[in-house]
N, C-alpha and C positions, 0 to 999 in steps of 0.2 A: 456757745458751742463747746467750750472746755468743760463746763459743768455737765452737759449731756453726755459727753464722752466719758467723764469720770464716773457718772452714775451707771452708764452701760457697762463699763469695765468692772465696777463693783458687783453688779447683778450677775455678770458672766462668771466672776470669781466665786461668788457664793454658790452658783449652780454647779460649777466644776468641783468645788469642795464637797458639796452634798453627794455628788455622784461617786467620788472616791470614798466617802464615808459609808455610803449605803452598799456599794459593790466591791470595795477594796481596790487596790491598784491593779490586780489581775483581771478584774471584770469591768472596770469603768472605762468607757470609750473604747471597747474592744481590746483592752489590755495595753493601750498606748502608754500608760504610765508604769507598766510592770517592769520594763527594763531599767527605769530609774531606781526602783526599789529592789532590784536584784531578784525579781520573781519572774515566772513565766506567765504568759496570758492563759487564763483558765476559763473554762466554760461554766458560766453561772446558771443556776437553776431558776433564777428570776425572783427568788424570795428575798425579803429585806434582811438586813443584818440582825434585827431582833428576832425574826422567825428562825433564822439559821442557828442563832445562839440558843434559843429556847429548845429547839430540837436536839442540839448537842447536850444540853443539860438533861433533858429527858432521857436520852440514851445512856448517859453516865449514871443517872439515878436508877434506871432499870438494871444496868449492869451491877451496880452496888447491891441492889435488892436481891438479884439472882445469886451473887456471891454469899450474901448473908444467909439466905435460905439454904444454900448448899452446905455452909459451915454449920448451921444449926441442926441439920438432919444427920450430920456425922456423929 
């Protein structure tokens, strides 16, 4: 019985850690962990961490390209 409980506890721990990793403390479990991290609960758009980071990199690259073009035309 103890082994089953330990295994179940391990599986639940891995699941909770993956939720926090994918959605951040503000989005995991409806923002339940946000108060521990000093954040406010945020509304997530449902995309994974990798997709959100990729979009942020794309926006930064587009902004740098626009600045470079603006400086080269002057």
